[in-house]
All heavy atoms as an XYZ file, in Angstrom:
745
protein
N       1.786    170.383    195.738
C       1.067    169.363    196.549
C       0.860    169.857    197.953
O       1.246    169.208    198.907
C       1.867    168.063    196.580
C       1.864    167.294    195.309
S       0.400    166.335    195.234
C       0.526    165.788    193.556
N       0.285    170.996    198.098
C       0.086    171.549    199.448
C      -1.237    171.062    200.080
O      -1.293    170.858    201.263
C       0.089    173.070    199.399
C       1.398    173.639    198.882
C       2.540    173.288    199.789
C       3.815    173.902    199.295
N       4.995    173.263    199.689
N      -2.283    170.866    199.257
C      -3.557    170.492    199.789
C      -3.563    168.995    200.140
O      -3.292    168.168    199.272
C      -4.687    170.801    198.764
C      -6.070    170.488    199.305
O      -6.235    170.494    200.535
O      -6.974    170.221    198.472
N      -3.848    168.638    201.400
C      -3.804    167.235    201.784
C      -4.784    166.345    201.007
O      -4.543    165.182    200.808
C      -4.190    167.230    203.283
C      -3.984    168.629    203.718
C      -4.129    169.516    202.519
N      -5.909    166.936    200.527
C      -6.879    166.163    199.760
C      -6.365    165.821    198.362
O      -6.904    164.907    197.738
C      -8.197    166.930    199.672
C      -8.815    167.276    200.985
C      -9.568    166.124    201.572
N     -10.099    166.495    202.889
C     -10.690    165.613    203.681
N     -10.807    164.360    203.288
N     -11.138    165.990    204.827
N      -5.333    166.500    197.896
C      -4.739    166.168    196.623
C      -3.639    165.093    196.786
O      -3.228    164.480    195.832
C      -4.142    167.389    195.933
C      -5.219    168.364    195.468
C      -4.610    169.600    194.821
O      -3.413    169.893    195.060
N      -5.388    170.330    194.102
N      -3.186    164.921    198.003
C      -2.139    163.911    198.287
C      -2.809    162.588    198.552
O      -2.448    161.560    197.947
C      -1.257    164.352    199.480
C      -0.259    163.265    199.861
C      -0.556    165.624    199.155
N      -3.794    162.531    199.476
C      -4.510    161.315    199.803
C      -5.732    161.237    198.893
O      -6.657    162.046    199.023
C      -4.957    161.287    201.281
C      -3.754    161.496    202.203
C      -5.674    159.990    201.643
C      -2.720    160.401    202.153
N      -5.771    160.301    197.972
C      -6.865    160.182    197.021
C      -8.044    159.380    197.546
O      -9.182    159.792    197.433
C      -6.346    159.636    195.690
C      -5.217    160.413    195.039
C      -4.789    159.720    193.750
C      -5.631    161.843    194.783
N      -7.762    158.222    198.098
C      -8.849    157.384    198.638
C      -8.267    156.262    199.510
O      -7.113    155.886    199.340
C      -9.676    156.758    197.538
C      -8.981    155.742    196.666
C      -9.823    155.225    195.519
N      -9.064    154.232    194.790
C      -9.183    152.938    195.000
N      -9.977    152.454    195.931
N      -8.485    152.070    194.293
N      -9.066    155.724    200.446
C      -8.595    154.579    201.210
C      -8.717    153.317    200.348
O      -9.593    153.226    199.473
C      -9.549    154.525    202.410
C     -10.774    155.245    201.953
C     -10.327    156.262    200.984
N      -7.853    152.348    200.611
C      -7.907    151.078    199.899
C      -8.641    150.082    200.791
O      -8.229    149.845    201.919
C      -6.484    150.541    199.595
C      -5.710    151.542    198.769
C      -6.532    149.198    198.916
C      -6.280    151.845    197.417
N      -9.772    149.553    200.302
C     -10.575    148.613    201.053
C     -10.377    147.221    200.471
O     -10.834    146.928    199.346
C     -12.063    149.024    200.964
C     -12.286    150.458    201.362
C     -12.923    148.067    201.841
C     -11.863    150.807    202.788
N      -9.665    146.352    201.192
C      -9.461    144.982    200.731
C      -9.267    144.116    201.993
O      -9.152    144.619    203.100
C      -8.212    144.897    199.836
O      -7.038    145.212    200.580
N      -9.223    142.809    201.762
C      -9.037    141.923    202.892
C      -7.671    142.164    203.577
O      -7.548    142.171    204.808
C      -9.144    140.470    202.449
C     -10.526    140.050    202.048
C     -10.595    138.568    201.721
O      -9.745    137.805    202.192
O     -11.510    138.214    200.981
N      -6.665    142.369    202.777
C      -5.328    142.573    203.333
C      -5.257    143.890    204.084
O      -4.630    143.952    205.166
C      -4.296    142.568    202.216
C      -2.872    142.768    202.734
C      -1.836    142.425    201.713
N      -0.534    142.377    202.338
C       0.267    143.422    202.436
N      -0.066    144.598    201.958
N       1.446    143.316    202.992
N      -5.898    144.929    203.575
C      -5.848    146.213    204.284
C      -6.613    146.106    205.603
O      -6.226    146.737    206.576
C      -6.409    147.347    203.401
O      -7.806    147.188    203.242
N      -7.691    145.330    205.669
C      -8.421    145.162    206.928
C      -7.583    144.354    207.907
O      -7.668    144.573    209.116
C      -9.768    144.530    206.692
C     -10.839    145.545    206.442
C     -11.359    145.752    205.160
C     -11.342    146.314    207.458
C     -12.321    146.696    204.914
C     -12.311    147.281    207.245
C     -12.815    147.456    205.971
O     -13.755    148.383    205.722
N      -6.784    143.400    207.449
C      -5.897    142.678    208.354
C      -4.836    143.584    208.932
O      -4.442    143.419    210.098
C      -5.238    141.491    207.617
C      -6.213    140.379    207.255
O      -7.305    140.340    207.852
O      -5.883    139.570    206.386
N      -4.356    144.531    208.164
C      -3.324    145.465    208.665
C      -3.860    146.460    209.706
O      -3.090    146.991    210.493
C      -2.698    146.223    207.496
C      -1.854    145.418    206.539
C      -1.417    146.300    205.366
C      -0.646    144.851    207.228
N      -5.173    146.699    209.680
C      -5.735    147.662    210.641
C      -5.507    147.199    212.090
O      -5.341    147.982    212.983
C      -7.234    147.890    210.335
C      -7.381    148.646    209.025
C      -7.937    148.631    211.471
C      -8.788    148.849    208.548
N      -5.477    145.876    212.320
C      -5.170    145.340    213.617
C      -3.803    145.778    214.133
O      -3.546    145.835    215.338
N      -2.897    146.070    213.223
C      -1.535    146.532    213.586
C      -1.406    148.053    213.489
O      -0.304    148.575    213.450
C      -0.514    145.920    212.628
C      -0.493    144.398    212.709
O      -0.804    143.863    213.773
O      -0.169    143.781    211.683
N      -2.545    148.768    213.442
C      -2.570    150.240    213.328
C      -1.933    150.703    212.029
O      -1.232    151.715    211.971
C      -1.942    150.930    214.501
C      -2.829    150.948    215.713
O      -4.008    150.703    215.602
N      -2.279    151.182    216.852
N      -2.090    149.940    210.942
C      -1.558    150.280    209.643
C      -2.765    150.448    208.675
O      -3.569    149.541    208.552
C      -0.624    149.218    209.115
C       0.574    149.031    210.073
C       1.466    147.916    209.627
N       2.296    148.410    208.543
C       3.037    147.633    207.765
N       3.052    146.339    207.969
N       3.756    148.136    206.788
N      -2.789    151.598    207.992
C      -3.874    151.917    207.084
C      -3.348    152.142    205.688
O      -2.265    152.714    205.504
C      -4.631    153.173    207.579
C      -5.349    152.937    208.887
C      -4.699    153.073    210.095
C      -6.677    152.574    208.881
C      -5.352    152.871    211.304
C      -7.369    152.389    210.077
C      -6.689    152.513    211.273
O      -7.328    152.289    212.454
N      -4.122    151.704    204.670
C      -3.657    151.728    203.281
C      -4.431    152.768    202.507
O      -5.657    152.812    202.583
C      -3.854    150.340    202.654
O      -3.241    149.378    203.514
C      -3.212    150.284    201.269
N      -3.733    153.599    201.709
C      -4.350    154.657    200.914
C      -3.777    154.649    199.520
O      -2.615    154.264    199.295
C      -4.058    156.025    201.525
C      -4.605    156.223    202.887
C      -3.827    156.039    204.012
C      -5.921    156.611    203.069
C      -4.333    156.209    205.275
C      -6.456    156.819    204.346
C      -5.645    156.590    205.455
N      -4.589    155.093    198.561
C      -4.080    155.455    197.261
C      -3.675    156.924    197.325
O      -4.454    157.746    197.813
C      -5.129    155.286    196.164
C      -4.627    155.639    194.801
C      -5.667    155.537    193.698
O      -6.721    154.867    193.928
O      -5.422    156.108    192.629
N      -2.462    157.219    196.851
C      -1.933    158.568    196.984
C      -1.482    159.076    195.591
O      -1.368    158.280    194.652
C      -0.737    158.628    197.977
C      -1.183    158.240    199.355
C       0.406    157.745    197.526
N      -1.239    160.362    195.505
C      -0.776    160.967    194.247
C       0.613    160.411    193.925
O       1.435    160.159    194.816
C      -0.721    162.477    194.393
N       0.886    160.190    192.623
C       2.133    159.620    192.213
C       3.343    160.496    192.599
O       4.405    159.985    192.886
C       2.152    159.410    190.715
C       1.440    158.196    190.240
C       1.654    157.984    188.754
C       1.018    156.717    188.293
N       1.314    156.468    186.872
N       3.155    161.815    192.609
C       4.284    162.710    192.884
C       4.536    162.905    194.403
O       5.531    163.522    194.764
C       4.029    164.103    192.259
C       3.736    164.090    190.806
C       2.272    163.771    190.471
O       1.439    163.757    191.358
N       2.013    163.556    189.212
N       3.644    162.426    195.217
C       3.771    162.659    196.679
C       4.915    161.839    197.268
O       5.064    160.673    196.934
C       2.440    162.311    197.373
N       5.609    162.453    198.206
C       6.665    161.730    198.906
C       6.182    161.319    200.285
O       5.077    161.679    200.712
C       7.973    162.503    198.970
C       7.820    163.832    199.679
O       7.069    163.953    200.645
N       8.544    164.838    199.210
N       6.984    160.591    201.036
C       6.576    160.052    202.313
C       6.278    161.155    203.353
O       5.320    161.032    204.110
C       7.636    159.108    202.891
C       7.804    157.855    202.110
C       8.826    156.917    202.743
C       8.964    155.639    201.937
N       9.825    154.677    202.615
N       7.015    162.234    203.334
C       6.798    163.325    204.282
C       5.421    163.981    204.004
O       4.640    164.213    204.919
C       7.938    164.348    204.153
C       7.645    165.545    205.069
C       9.251    163.713    204.580
N       5.130    164.264    202.712
C       3.873    164.856    202.363
C       2.680    163.946    202.703
O       1.668    164.395    203.202
C       3.817    165.162    200.850
C       4.749    166.250    200.406
C       4.793    166.432    198.935
O       4.492    165.482    198.202
O       5.130    167.536    198.493
N       2.851    162.665    202.511
C       1.792    161.692    202.818
C       1.519    161.673    204.329
O       0.394    161.699    204.789
C       2.145    160.289    202.295
C       2.184    160.311    200.787
C       1.176    159.248    202.802
C       2.803    159.083    200.147
N       2.573    161.626    205.126
C       2.425    161.633    206.589
C       1.744    162.886    207.079
O       0.853    162.816    207.936
N       2.148    164.021    206.580
C       1.539    165.293    206.985
C       0.070    165.369    206.531
O      -0.780    165.877    207.293
C       2.309    166.482    206.386
C       3.679    166.648    206.991
C       4.514    167.681    206.250
O       4.122    168.166    205.172
N       5.659    168.048    206.829
N      -0.258    164.854    205.400
C      -1.640    164.863    204.889
C      -2.543    163.996    205.773
O      -3.630    164.394    206.115
C      -1.688    164.387    203.433
N      -2.066    162.808    206.162
C      -2.860    161.917    206.994
C      -3.040    162.569    208.356
O      -4.171    162.514    208.918
C      -2.218    160.531    207.131
C      -2.863    159.673    208.189
C      -2.235    159.797    205.780
N      -2.022    163.181    208.901
C      -2.164    163.804    210.214
C      -3.185    164.979    210.184
O      -3.960    165.137    211.092
C      -0.784    164.323    210.698
C       0.136    163.243    211.166
C       1.476    163.765    211.646
O       1.814    164.928    211.418
O       2.232    162.941    212.272
N      -3.136    165.754    209.120
C      -4.041    166.918    209.054
C      -5.468    166.506    208.750
O      -6.413    167.092    209.255
C      -3.519    167.930    208.008
O      -3.641    167.397    206.721
N      -5.693    165.494    207.876
C      -7.042    165.097    207.516
C      -7.702    164.347    208.660
O      -8.856    164.609    209.020
C      -7.030    164.225    206.251
C      -6.618    165.073    205.044
C      -8.391    163.606    205.993
C      -6.391    164.269    203.778
N      -7.008    163.372    209.263
C      -7.636    162.457    210.210
C      -7.269    162.804    211.675
O      -7.854    162.223    212.603
C      -7.230    161.029    209.927
C      -7.673    160.571    208.571
C      -6.752    160.387    207.535
C      -9.004    160.332    208.282
C      -7.154    159.972    206.269
C      -9.411    159.917    207.038
C      -8.486    159.731    206.021
N      -6.352    163.712    211.916
C      -6.021    164.120    213.284
C      -5.372    163.011    214.090
O      -5.688    162.809    215.275
N      -4.487    162.216    213.482
C      -3.781    161.155    214.191
C      -2.278    161.407    214.112
O      -1.807    162.253    213.319
C      -4.093    159.778    213.577
C      -5.576    159.421    213.777
C      -3.721    159.721    212.093
N      -1.496    160.674    214.908
C      -0.028    160.792    214.919
C       0.528    159.677    214.048
O       0.334    158.502    214.279
C       0.469    160.637    216.350
C       1.972    160.558    216.464
C       2.596    161.904    216.357
C       4.093    161.847    216.710
N       4.950    162.132    215.602
N       1.224    160.056    212.958
C       1.804    159.098    212.017
C       3.220    158.728    212.513
O       4.035    159.578    212.758
C       1.840    159.711    210.608
C       2.616    158.763    209.667
C       0.442    159.950    210.065
N       3.465    157.423    212.594
C       4.782    156.942    213.018
C       5.647    156.541    211.837
O       6.848    156.754    211.864
C       4.644    155.715    213.939
C       3.820    155.926    215.197
C       3.716    154.632    216.016
C       4.422    157.021    216.051
N       5.038    155.974    210.776
C       5.823    155.445    209.663
C       4.990    155.462    208.404
O       3.765    155.287    208.453
C       6.291    154.016    209.971
C       7.308    153.501    209.012
O       7.913    154.285    208.294
N       7.505    152.201    208.982
N       5.636    155.663    207.254
C       4.943    155.618    205.970
C       5.757    154.748    205.013
O       6.952    154.945    204.850
C       4.811    157.051    205.330
C       4.166    156.957    203.978
C       4.051    157.954    206.244
N       5.109    153.722    204.433
C       5.733    152.856    203.419
C       4.977    153.137    202.106
O       3.745    153.145    202.127
C       5.610    151.395    203.797
C       6.392    151.054    205.038
O       6.296    151.733    206.060
N       7.209    150.001    204.969
N       5.698    153.289    201.012
C       5.070    153.524    199.718
C       5.511    152.504    198.705
O       6.571    151.888    198.856
C       5.402    154.923    199.172
O       6.815    155.015    198.991
C       4.915    156.028    200.098
N       4.661    152.279    197.707
C       4.996    151.402    196.585
C       4.252    151.857    195.348
O       3.145    152.379    195.454
C       4.696    149.965    196.899
C       3.246    149.645    197.212
S       3.019    148.240    198.240
C       3.468    148.909    199.832
N       4.834    151.685    194.215
C       4.201    152.006    192.938
C       3.607    150.692    192.396
O       4.318    149.673    192.268
C       5.201    152.580    191.942
O       5.627    153.814    192.389
N       2.307    150.726    192.059
C       1.614    149.543    191.523
C       1.541    149.722    190.003
O       0.980    150.685    189.512
C       0.213    149.425    192.125
C      -0.498    148.210    191.577
C       0.280    149.387    193.626
N       2.148    148.793    189.273
C       2.151    148.885    187.836
C       0.823    148.367    187.263
O       0.191    147.513    187.843
C       3.284    148.032    187.246
C       4.656    148.615    187.585
C       5.729    147.811    186.896
C       7.101    148.417    187.215
N       8.189    147.659    186.635
N       0.427    148.918    186.130
C      -0.796    148.509    185.440
C      -0.682    147.097    184.914
O       0.373    146.680    184.440
N      -1.783    146.339    184.968
C      -1.802    144.995    184.430
C      -2.251    144.989    182.987
O      -3.093    145.787    182.583
C      -2.769    144.128    185.258
C      -2.390    143.984    186.712
C      -3.448    143.161    187.408
C      -3.143    143.039    188.885
N      -4.188    142.261    189.589
N      -1.722    144.069    182.165
C      -2.187    144.008    180.790
C      -3.636    143.492    180.715
O      -3.990    142.519    181.379
C      -1.198    143.067    180.109
C      -0.570    142.298    181.216
C      -0.648    143.143    182.444
N      -4.449    144.156    179.928
C      -5.864    143.754    179.737
C      -6.168    143.773    178.263
O      -5.485    144.437    177.462
C      -6.823    144.743    180.474
C      -6.661    144.744    182.013
C      -7.169    143.469    182.578
C      -6.987    143.456    184.093
N      -7.514    142.266    184.697
N      -7.239    143.048    177.886
C      -7.643    143.005    176.506
C      -9.131    143.066    176.403
O      -9.864    142.376    177.160
C      -7.151    141.711    175.879
C      -7.151    141.718    174.369
C      -6.749    140.385    173.853
N      -7.995    139.624    173.720
C      -8.105    138.464    173.102
N      -7.038    137.869    172.680
N      -9.264    137.864    173.009
N      -9.650    143.909    175.513
C     -11.065    143.946    175.183
C     -11.184    143.624    173.716
O     -10.821    144.457    172.861
C     -11.683    145.327    175.510
C     -13.140    145.362    175.145
C     -11.510    145.669    176.999
N     -11.661    142.442    173.425
C     -11.750    141.934    172.035
C     -10.400    141.989    171.400
O      -9.492    141.245    171.734
C     -12.778    142.698    171.262
C     -14.120    141.938    171.259
C     -15.033    142.472    170.251
N     -15.053    141.618    169.108
C     -16.144    141.417    168.421
N     -17.257    142.018    168.737
N     -16.094    140.637    167.374
N     -10.182    142.866    170.441
C      -8.915    142.918    169.714
C      -7.974    144.022    170.235
O      -6.827    144.104    169.827
C      -9.187    143.113    168.222
C     -10.068    142.051    167.666
C     -11.339    142.351    167.254
C      -9.627    140.734    167.556
C     -12.163    141.376    166.769
C     -10.459    139.762    167.070
C     -11.741    140.081    166.658
N      -8.489    144.885    171.072
C      -7.691    145.998    171.591
C      -6.935    145.569    172.834
O      -7.536    145.069    173.753
C      -8.596    147.200    171.900
N      -5.636    145.813    172.820
C      -4.832    145.525    173.992
C      -4.457    146.798    174.714
O      -4.287    147.852    174.076
C      -3.545    144.809    173.581
C      -3.747    143.437    173.026
C      -2.466    142.789    172.638
C      -2.696    141.412    172.068
N      -1.466    140.763    171.651
N      -4.377    146.739    176.001
C      -4.037    147.909    176.790
C      -3.588    147.518    178.185
O      -3.353    146.330    178.462
N      -3.515    148.507    179.037
C      -3.102    148.300    180.453
C      -4.060    149.031    181.342
O      -4.604    150.080    181.005
C      -1.693    148.815    180.666
C      -0.616    147.973    180.032
C      -0.215    148.194    178.735
C      -0.001    146.948    180.746
C       0.761    147.399    178.132
C       0.968    146.152    180.175
C       1.367    146.395    178.861
O       2.318    145.611    178.295
N      -4.250    148.479    182.563
C      -4.951    149.255    183.604
C      -4.003    150.370    184.053
O      -2.810    150.300    183.787
C      -5.346    148.354    184.777
O      -4.166    147.802    185.354
C      -6.318    147.262    184.358
N      -4.491    151.326    184.761
C      -3.685    152.479    185.117
C      -2.694    152.101    186.230
O      -2.949    151.211    187.039
C      -4.558    153.643    185.598
C      -5.317    153.371    186.864
C      -6.280    154.523    187.167
N      -6.921    154.302    188.420
C      -6.469    154.677    189.583
N      -5.358    155.377    189.663
N      -7.124    154.454    190.703
N      -1.569    152.752    186.236
C      -0.568    152.613    187.314
C      -0.940    153.619    188.388
O      -1.463    154.679    188.126
C       0.841    152.931    186.769
O       1.165    151.985    185.769
N      -0.621    153.254    189.641
C      -0.952    154.137    190.765
C       0.038    153.886    191.900
O       0.856    152.962    191.854
C      -2.399    153.934    191.210
C      -2.764    152.510    191.514
C      -3.003    151.496    190.612
C      -2.978    151.930    192.795
N      -3.313    150.358    191.303
C      -3.345    150.574    192.600
C      -2.938    152.432    194.098
C      -3.608    149.709    193.680
C      -3.215    151.572    195.125
C      -3.565    150.237    194.937
N      -0.045    154.727    192.925
C       0.865    154.664    194.076
C       0.074    154.367    195.314
O      -0.981    154.953    195.536
C       1.617    155.990    194.204
C       2.770    155.943    195.224
C       3.587    157.211    195.115
C       4.806    157.138    195.986
N       5.629    158.362    195.848
N       0.627    153.437    196.115
C      -0.037    153.006    197.327
C       0.844    153.396    198.537
O       2.081    153.306    198.476
C      -0.226    151.499    197.291
C      -0.930    150.936    198.517
C      -1.034    149.416    198.607
C      -0.803    148.549    197.443
N      -1.083    147.142    197.693
N       0.197    153.786    199.613
C       0.955    154.100    200.871
C       0.302    153.354    202.023
O      -0.906    153.344    202.195
C       0.893    155.604    201.132
N       1.167    152.712    202.830
C       0.703    152.051    204.066
C       1.236    152.895    205.219
O       2.461    153.044    205.372
C       1.208    150.607    204.134
C       0.658    149.800    202.955
C       0.787    149.965    205.459
C       1.154    148.387    202.871
N       0.303    153.473    205.985
C       0.655    154.437    207.044
C       0.470    153.778    208.389
O      -0.620    153.251    208.668
C      -0.222    155.685    206.890
C       0.090    156.689    207.985
C      -0.068    156.330    205.529
N       1.476    153.822    209.223
C       1.409    153.291    210.601
C       1.101    154.470    211.517
O       1.802    155.483    211.462
C       2.701    152.620    211.010
O       3.033    151.623    210.055
C       2.580    151.989    212.393
N       0.048    154.348    212.351
C      -0.290    155.439    213.267
C      -0.026    154.987    214.705
O       0.216    153.789    214.966
C      -1.756    155.886    213.085
C      -2.719    154.760    213.407
C      -2.001    156.384    211.667
C      -4.156    155.193    213.416
N      -0.088    155.929    215.617
C       0.220    155.667    217.019
C      -0.757    154.695    217.617
O      -1.920    154.626    217.218
C       0.249    156.982    217.792
N      -0.317    153.988    218.639
C      -1.137    152.982    219.342
C      -2.317    153.680    220.017
O      -2.187    154.734    220.586
C      -0.277    152.280    220.413
C      -0.870    151.040    221.008
C      -0.971    149.901    220.035
O      -0.056    149.757    219.180
O      -1.924    149.138    220.074
N      -3.493    153.066    219.887
C      -4.701    153.583    220.498
C      -5.492    154.552    219.650
O      -6.578    154.960    220.018
N      -4.932    154.963    218.523
C      -5.659    155.842    217.607
C      -6.270    155.047    216.434
O      -5.740    154.015    216.085
C      -4.716    156.932    217.063
C      -4.208    157.858    218.141
C      -3.319    158.969    217.544
O      -2.742    158.793    216.493
N      -3.250    160.064    218.270
N      -7.374    155.551    215.893
C      -8.003    154.929    214.757
C      -8.400    155.946    213.707
O      -8.475    157.135    214.008
C      -9.283    154.155    215.170
O     -10.179    155.092    215.755
C      -8.976    153.043    216.170
N      -8.607    155.464    212.533
C      -9.109    156.300    211.415
C     -10.493    155.758    211.051
O     -10.637    154.590    210.731
C      -8.163    156.238    210.198
C      -6.828    156.870    210.559
C      -8.791    156.940    209.005
C      -5.793    156.838    209.465
N     -11.496    156.630    211.157
C     -12.882    156.208    211.009
C     -13.294    155.995    209.542
O     -14.340    155.445    209.291
C     -13.823    157.216    211.660
C     -13.630    157.347    213.171
C     -13.818    156.038    213.910
O     -14.731    155.262    213.538
O     -13.052    155.756    214.838
N     -12.470    156.422    208.581
C     -12.840    156.250    207.171
C     -12.960    154.810    206.768
O     -13.640    154.481    205.791
C     -11.788    156.971    206.307
N     -12.335    153.915    207.515
C     -12.379    152.503    207.170
C     -13.559    151.779    207.791
O     -13.795    150.622    207.499
C     -11.058    151.826    207.587
C      -9.902    152.205    206.722
C      -9.219    153.398    206.937
C      -9.526    151.410    205.661
C      -8.171    153.766    206.112
C      -8.458    151.759    204.877
C      -7.779    152.944    205.081
N     -14.276    152.397    208.674
C     -15.474    151.813    209.249
C     -15.240    150.596    210.138
O     -16.044    149.719    210.245
N     -14.099    150.600    210.815
C     -13.799    149.473    211.702
C     -14.002    149.899    213.126
O     -13.728    150.975    213.517
C     -12.341    148.981    211.514
C     -11.990    147.902    212.479
C     -12.209    148.488    210.060
């Protein structure tokens, strides 16, 4: 997991993630194997900001059904990254 683009997969765009931007906290989908140190370094190198804190959580897949077939949506890992005051990440368009 050396390449930062393999650690940070995509930004999470939701109402809750936009509310957190006011507190300098940004939400990303990250690789399942990535740890907090790798995530922080990847955000710093991709966006050029100073990372203060990284919180991670694993999101379990929800049960879904299509006609008679039962299955689950995919499981994924989410990271909420706190950056230094006065800095922004332009990927969110805020």
